[in-house]
C-alpha positions as CSV (number, residue, x, y, z in Angstrom):
1,M,25.3,-7.7,37.9
2,E,24.4,-6.1,34.8
3,K,21.8,-7.4,32.7
4,Q,22.6,-9.5,29.9
5,I,20.1,-7.5,27.2
6,I,19.5,-8.8,23.4
7,N,17.5,-6.6,21.8
8,V,15.5,-8.5,18.8
9,R,13.6,-6.7,15.9
10,M,11.1,-8.4,14.2
11,F,9.1,-5.5,12.9
12,G,10.7,-5.0,9.4
13,D,14.2,-6.5,8.9
14,F,14.8,-9.3,11.3
15,S,18.1,-8.9,13.3
16,I,19.4,-9.5,16.9
17,T,21.6,-7.1,18.5
18,Y,23.9,-7.8,22.0
19,K,26.9,-5.4,23.0
20,N,26.4,-3.2,20.1
21,H,26.7,-6.5,17.7
22,T,24.3,-6.8,15.2
23,I,23.2,-9.7,12.9
24,T,20.4,-9.5,10.3
25,S,18.4,-11.8,8.4
26,Q,20.8,-11.3,5.1
27,E,23.9,-12.8,7.3
28,I,21.7,-15.7,9.2
29,K,20.7,-16.7,5.7
30,S,18.1,-19.1,6.9
31,P,14.3,-18.3,7.3
32,K,14.4,-22.0,9.4
33,L,17.2,-20.4,12.1
34,I,14.7,-17.2,12.2
35,L,11.5,-19.2,12.7
36,L,13.4,-21.2,15.2
37,F,14.3,-18.5,16.8
38,S,11.4,-17.0,16.9
39,C,9.4,-20.0,18.1
40,L,11.9,-19.9,21.4
41,I,11.1,-16.2,21.9
42,G,7.5,-16.7,22.2
43,N,8.0,-19.1,24.8
44,Q,10.7,-18.0,26.6
45,D,9.7,-18.4,29.9
46,R,8.9,-22.5,29.4
47,Q,11.0,-25.7,28.5
48,M,9.8,-26.6,24.9
49,N,9.7,-30.6,23.9
50,N,11.2,-31.8,20.5
51,K,7.9,-32.5,18.7
52,T,6.3,-29.0,20.1
53,I,9.2,-27.1,18.5
54,A,9.4,-29.6,15.6
55,N,6.1,-29.1,15.1
56,Y,6.3,-25.1,14.8
57,V,9.0,-24.8,12.6
58,W,8.4,-28.3,10.3
59,K,4.3,-28.0,10.7
60,Y,3.9,-27.3,6.5
61,E,6.4,-29.1,5.7
62,K,7.4,-33.3,5.6
63,I,10.2,-34.3,7.5
64,E,11.3,-37.9,8.1
65,N,13.4,-37.1,11.5
66,H,12.2,-34.1,13.6
67,A,14.7,-34.9,16.1
68,N,17.9,-35.0,14.1
69,A,16.3,-32.1,12.1
70,L,16.2,-30.0,15.3
71,K,19.0,-30.9,16.5
72,N,21.3,-30.2,13.8
73,L,19.0,-26.5,13.4
74,V,20.0,-25.7,17.4
75,Y,23.6,-26.4,16.6
76,R,23.5,-23.9,14.0
77,L,21.5,-21.3,16.0
78,R,24.3,-22.0,18.7
79,T,26.9,-21.2,16.1
80,L,25.4,-18.4,14.6
81,L,25.2,-16.8,18.3
82,R,28.8,-17.6,19.3
83,K,30.6,-16.9,16.5
84,Q,28.3,-14.0,15.1
85,L,27.6,-12.1,19.1
86,G,29.7,-13.8,21.4
87,I,26.8,-15.7,23.1
88,Q,27.6,-19.0,24.7
89,D,25.0,-20.0,26.6
90,L,21.9,-18.3,25.6
91,L,19.9,-21.9,24.4
92,I,19.3,-24.5,27.6
93,T,18.8,-27.9,26.7
94,A,17.8,-30.4,29.5
95,N,16.3,-33.7,29.0
96,G,15.0,-33.1,25.4
97,R,14.1,-29.9,26.3
98,Y,14.9,-26.7,25.2
99,Q,14.6,-22.5,27.0
100,L,16.1,-19.5,26.3
101,N,18.5,-18.6,29.2
102,P,16.5,-16.7,31.9
103,S,19.7,-14.7,32.7
104,Y,19.6,-13.1,29.6
105,V,16.7,-10.0,28.8
106,L,15.2,-9.7,25.7
107,E,13.7,-6.9,24.2
108,V,11.6,-8.0,21.0
109,D,9.8,-5.5,19.7
110,A,6.7,-7.3,18.3
111,L,6.3,-8.1,22.1
112,M,6.6,-5.2,23.5
113,F,3.9,-3.5,20.3
114,Q,2.2,-6.3,21.8
115,E,2.5,-5.6,25.7
116,L,1.8,-1.6,24.8
117,L,-2.1,-2.6,22.9
118,D,-2.7,-4.6,26.0
119,K,-2.1,-1.4,28.2
120,K,-3.3,1.0,25.7
121,D,-6.0,1.9,27.7
122,F,-3.9,3.1,31.0
123,C,-1.6,5.1,28.7
124,E,-1.6,9.0,27.8
125,K,-2.8,8.7,24.3
126,A,-0.1,10.8,22.8
127,L,2.4,8.6,24.0
128,F,0.6,5.6,23.6
129,F,0.4,6.5,20.1
130,K,4.2,7.5,19.4
131,R,5.5,4.6,21.0
132,A,3.3,2.5,18.6
133,L,4.6,4.0,15.7
134,S,8.3,4.2,17.0
135,L,8.1,-0.1,17.6
136,Y,6.6,-0.8,14.6
137,Q,8.9,-0.4,11.7
138,G,7.7,-2.8,9.1
139,A,5.9,-6.0,8.2
140,Y,6.3,-8.9,11.1
141,L,9.0,-11.2,9.9
142,K,9.1,-9.9,6.9
143,D,11.2,-12.8,5.7
144,L,8.9,-15.4,6.7
145,E,6.1,-14.2,4.8
146,D,4.7,-17.6,2.9
147,N,4.8,-19.3,6.0
148,P,0.8,-19.1,6.5
149,R,1.1,-18.9,10.6
150,I,3.7,-16.1,10.1
151,G,1.6,-14.4,7.4
152,K,-1.5,-14.1,9.7
153,Q,0.1,-13.1,12.9
154,A,1.7,-10.2,10.3
155,K,-1.7,-9.6,8.6
156,K,-3.1,-9.2,12.4
157,F,-0.1,-6.7,13.6
158,Q,-0.8,-4.7,10.6
159,K,-4.4,-4.1,10.9
160,K,-3.4,-2.7,14.6
161,I,-1.0,-0.4,13.5
162,L,-3.4,0.9,10.9
163,N,-5.8,1.4,12.8
164,I,-3.7,3.1,15.1
165,Y,-2.2,5.7,12.5
166,C,-5.9,6.5,11.7
167,D,-6.2,7.3,15.2
168,Y,-3.1,9.3,16.0
169,M,-4.2,11.3,12.9
170,L,-7.8,12.1,13.9
171,Y,-6.5,13.0,17.5
172,L,-4.1,15.7,16.3
173,E,-7.1,16.7,13.9
174,K,-9.2,17.3,16.7
175,R,-6.2,19.4,18.2
176,E,-5.3,21.3,15.3
177,N,-1.8,20.2,15.1
178,Y,-2.2,19.4,11.3
179,K,1.6,20.1,10.8
180,Q,2.0,17.1,12.8
181,M,-0.9,15.5,10.9
182,I,0.9,15.4,7.8
183,E,4.0,14.2,8.8
184,V,2.2,10.9,10.8
185,A,0.2,10.6,7.4
186,K,3.0,10.7,5.1
187,Q,4.6,7.8,7.7
188,G,1.5,5.9,6.9
189,I,1.8,6.1,3.6
190,A,5.6,4.9,3.4
191,L,3.9,1.6,5.2
192,D,0.9,1.2,2.9
193,R,1.1,2.7,-0.2
194,G,-2.6,1.5,-1.1
195,Y,-4.5,2.5,2.0
196,V,-6.7,5.1,1.1
197,D,-7.4,6.6,4.0
198,F,-3.9,7.9,4.6
199,Y,-3.6,9.7,1.5
200,A,-6.9,11.2,2.7
201,L,-5.7,12.0,5.8
202,W,-3.0,13.7,4.6
203,I,-4.5,15.8,2.2
204,K,-7.0,16.7,4.5
205,G,-4.3,17.9,6.8
206,L,-3.0,20.2,4.4
207,Y,-6.0,21.5,3.2
208,L,-7.1,22.2,7.3
209,N,-3.4,24.0,7.3
210,G,-4.1,26.2,4.2
211,E,-1.5,24.6,2.3
212,Y,-3.8,24.5,-1.0
213,E,-1.5,23.9,-3.7
214,K,0.6,21.1,-1.8
215,A,-2.9,20.0,-1.3
216,R,-3.9,19.8,-5.0
217,A,-0.7,18.2,-6.4
218,A,-0.4,15.6,-3.1
219,Y,-4.4,14.4,-4.5
220,T,-2.9,13.8,-7.7
221,T,-0.2,11.7,-6.1
222,A,-2.7,9.9,-3.9
223,T,-5.2,9.1,-7.2
224,D,-1.4,7.5,-9.3
225,A,-0.5,5.8,-6.0
226,L,-4.4,3.9,-5.6
227,Y,-4.1,3.2,-9.2
228,M,-0.8,1.5,-8.9
229,Y,-0.6,-0.1,-5.4
230,S,-4.4,-1.2,-4.8
231,D,-6.7,-0.6,-8.0
232,V,-9.3,1.4,-6.4
233,N,-10.6,4.7,-7.1
234,P,-10.9,7.5,-4.9
235,N,-13.1,7.0,-2.4
236,V,-16.4,10.0,-1.6
237,V,-13.8,11.2,1.5
238,L,-10.7,12.3,-1.0
239,Q,-13.2,13.5,-3.7
240,E,-15.3,16.2,-1.2
241,I,-12.0,17.3,0.2
242,Y,-10.8,18.0,-3.6
243,E,-13.9,19.8,-4.5
244,K,-12.9,22.0,-1.5
245,I,-9.1,22.6,-2.6
246,Q,-10.2,23.6,-5.5
247,V,-12.7,26.0,-4.4
248,E,-9.3,27.5,-2.3
249,T,-7.1,27.6,-5.0
250,H,-9.4,29.7,-7.5
251,P,-8.6,33.7,-7.4
252,V,-11.3,34.8,-5.2
253,D,-11.8,38.2,-7.2
254,A,-11.7,36.5,-10.6
255,T,-13.9,38.5,-13.3
256,L,-16.2,36.5,-16.2
257,L,-13.4,37.1,-18.7
258,E,-10.5,35.9,-16.7
259,V,-12.5,32.4,-16.2
260,M,-13.6,32.5,-19.8
261,D,-9.6,32.8,-20.4
262,M,-8.9,29.9,-18.4
263,F,-11.2,28.0,-19.9
264,G,-9.8,28.8,-23.5
265,E,-6.1,27.8,-21.7
266,S,-7.0,24.3,-20.7
267,M,-9.6,23.5,-23.7
268,N,-7.2,23.8,-26.6
269,N,-9.2,21.8,-29.0
270,Q,-8.0,18.6,-26.4
271,P,-10.3,15.8,-24.9
272,L,-10.6,16.4,-21.5
273,Y,-8.5,14.4,-19.2
274,V,-10.5,14.4,-15.3
275,E,-10.4,12.0,-12.4
276,Y,-13.1,9.5,-11.6
277,G,-15.4,11.6,-9.9
278,T,-15.3,14.2,-12.2
279,F,-15.6,12.0,-14.9
280,K,-18.8,10.1,-13.6
281,K,-20.5,13.7,-12.8
282,L,-19.8,14.6,-16.6
283,A,-21.4,11.3,-18.2
284,E,-24.5,11.7,-15.5
285,H,-24.7,15.1,-17.1
286,Q,-24.5,14.0,-20.5
287,K,-27.0,11.5,-20.3
288,N,-29.7,14.0,-19.4
289,L,-28.6,16.2,-22.1
290,D,-28.8,13.2,-24.5
291,D,-32.3,12.1,-23.0
292,I,-33.8,15.9,-23.8
293,N,-32.2,16.3,-27.2
294,G,-32.7,12.9,-28.5
295,A,-28.4,12.5,-29.4
296,N,-26.6,9.8,-28.7
297,S,-23.3,9.4,-26.7
298,Y,-21.2,6.2,-25.6
299,I,-18.9,4.7,-22.8
300,A,-16.3,3.1,-23.7
301,L,-14.1,1.0,-21.0
302,I,-10.6,-0.6,-22.2
303,T,-8.7,-2.3,-20.5
304,V,-5.0,-3.5,-21.0
305,E,-4.5,-7.4,-20.7
306,S,-1.5,-9.5,-19.9
307,H,-1.2,-13.1,-19.2
308,K,1.8,-12.8,-17.3
309,N,2.0,-11.4,-13.5
310,D,6.1,-10.8,-12.9
311,R,7.5,-7.0,-12.1
312,K,8.4,-7.0,-15.3
313,V,5.3,-7.2,-16.9
314,K,3.9,-5.0,-14.5
315,R,6.3,-1.9,-14.6
316,Y,5.5,-2.2,-18.7
317,L,2.3,-2.4,-17.9
318,E,2.4,0.8,-16.3
319,K,4.2,2.1,-19.5
320,T,1.5,1.3,-21.8
321,M,-0.8,2.6,-19.4
322,D,1.2,5.9,-20.0
323,D,1.0,5.6,-23.7
324,M,-2.4,4.5,-24.1
325,K,-3.3,8.1,-22.1
326,N,-1.0,10.3,-24.4
327,T,-2.8,8.2,-27.5
328,L,-6.0,9.2,-25.8
329,L,-5.2,13.2,-25.5
330,R,-3.8,12.8,-29.2
331,L,-6.5,11.1,-30.9
332,L,-9.6,11.5,-28.9
333,E,-12.1,14.6,-30.2
334,Y,-12.0,17.7,-28.0
335,S,-15.6,17.2,-26.9
336,D,-14.8,13.9,-25.7
337,V,-13.9,13.1,-21.9
338,F,-11.9,10.6,-20.1
339,S,-10.2,9.1,-17.1
340,R,-8.0,6.5,-15.4
341,F,-10.4,4.0,-14.1
342,S,-7.9,1.5,-12.4
343,N,-4.3,0.6,-12.6
344,N,-5.2,-1.3,-15.9
345,Q,-8.2,0.9,-17.4
346,Y,-9.3,3.6,-18.7
347,V,-13.1,5.2,-19.1
348,V,-13.8,7.5,-22.2
349,L,-17.0,9.2,-22.4
350,K,-17.4,9.8,-26.4
351,N,-20.1,12.3,-27.0
352,I,-22.8,13.0,-29.4
353,T,-21.5,10.1,-32.1
354,T,-22.9,6.7,-33.5
355,Y,-22.0,3.4,-32.2
356,E,-20.1,2.5,-35.0
357,K,-18.0,5.4,-35.2
358,A,-17.3,5.6,-31.1
359,R,-16.1,1.5,-31.5
360,E,-14.0,2.4,-34.7
361,D,-12.2,5.5,-32.9
362,I,-11.5,3.6,-30.1
363,K,-10.3,0.1,-31.8
364,N,-7.9,2.6,-34.0
365,M,-6.2,3.6,-30.8
366,T,-5.5,0.7,-29.2
367,R,-4.4,-0.4,-32.9
368,R,-1.5,2.2,-33.2
369,I,-0.4,1.4,-29.5
370,H,0.0,-2.2,-30.4
371,R,2.0,-1.8,-33.2
372,N,4.7,0.5,-30.8
373,L,4.4,-2.5,-28.3
374,T,7.7,-5.0,-27.8
375,A,6.0,-7.1,-25.0
376,K,3.1,-8.7,-27.4
377,D,1.6,-10.8,-25.2
378,I,-0.3,-7.4,-24.2
379,A,-3.8,-7.1,-25.6
380,F,-6.3,-4.5,-25.3
381,H,-10.7,-5.2,-24.2
382,I,-12.6,-2.6,-25.2
383,S,-16.5,-2.4,-24.1
384,L,-19.1,0.0,-25.1
385,R,-22.3,1.3,-24.2
386,E,-24.7,4.0,-24.7
387,V,-25.2,6.3,-21.7
388,A,-28.6,6.0,-21.6
389,Y,-28.5,2.5,-21.2
390,D,-30.3,1.2,-18.4
């Protein structure tokens, strides 16, 4: 007798497939139906009573009559499976207990993923990595992310897959398979755009593969993404790779005159915009110079603030940050240095000046931007300290 196989996808977009027919969460249109089905899937080898299922489905809600609510939900699930997939008898009911019909074979990505993890030590490494990545196609039951139980399980799965991605890339690096390492890193970034290790391994793969210009461009992409998605600065590993890329991308036979020409082109009477690691080194160097010469330099932190937190405001906030960058490039003096510090902050080094002038210069810049804002709830906060401050 041919096995009756039902494929269930719980990672990414939830779906149920039977005999080439598929229904998705968009067609199901009910998180409660998905929650009920996931409960039955997780306990498919045993019968479950009304109370146990109701406690799973409505644990975080107040329902007066759980038995009737469950009876209605089971009816809706049976109707959905019958009309959309032609499955008549998946749910078996007996004496107030429910169970999935053992005549059907359920192939569930989340269960297969967990089974693969349990057998990790007995699997060939390359096959383990490829199988794990093929199974995990996105967040676990993302339509139910507001449910605390589901959310907790989703975080566990996410932590495991992030570690698997990193282990796989390190495995590929040891075998000098840099092209595959680059591709896996890009897959990981698509999965989690705020995970700094993925960017570091992506850029490292490009560097080790001799693709220095691509590595430099990837570094810029990485720093922009990290500011936007995770509010963090490039870590030490990223900065060390960037320094290596800089060495590789400079001409090996450059003369002193050519180096000076490059400086002339880059300075063009504009302030210096750098990534944060470089900014920190320049600030430390300026502090030492100020101590020797008895001069004063100041660091300003400009924070763009908004009381709202919706998507529209976040997009507008990013536009404001771009406007801020352009304004700083136009109005700062050529001896000044600035950097993006976080997704809503810039840090500025005002060299050899007074406290009053530094503060007034920064205020003028923020006032100029504020005049052009359409979202008036956005405000600027300025902090200013002397570089030599201890």
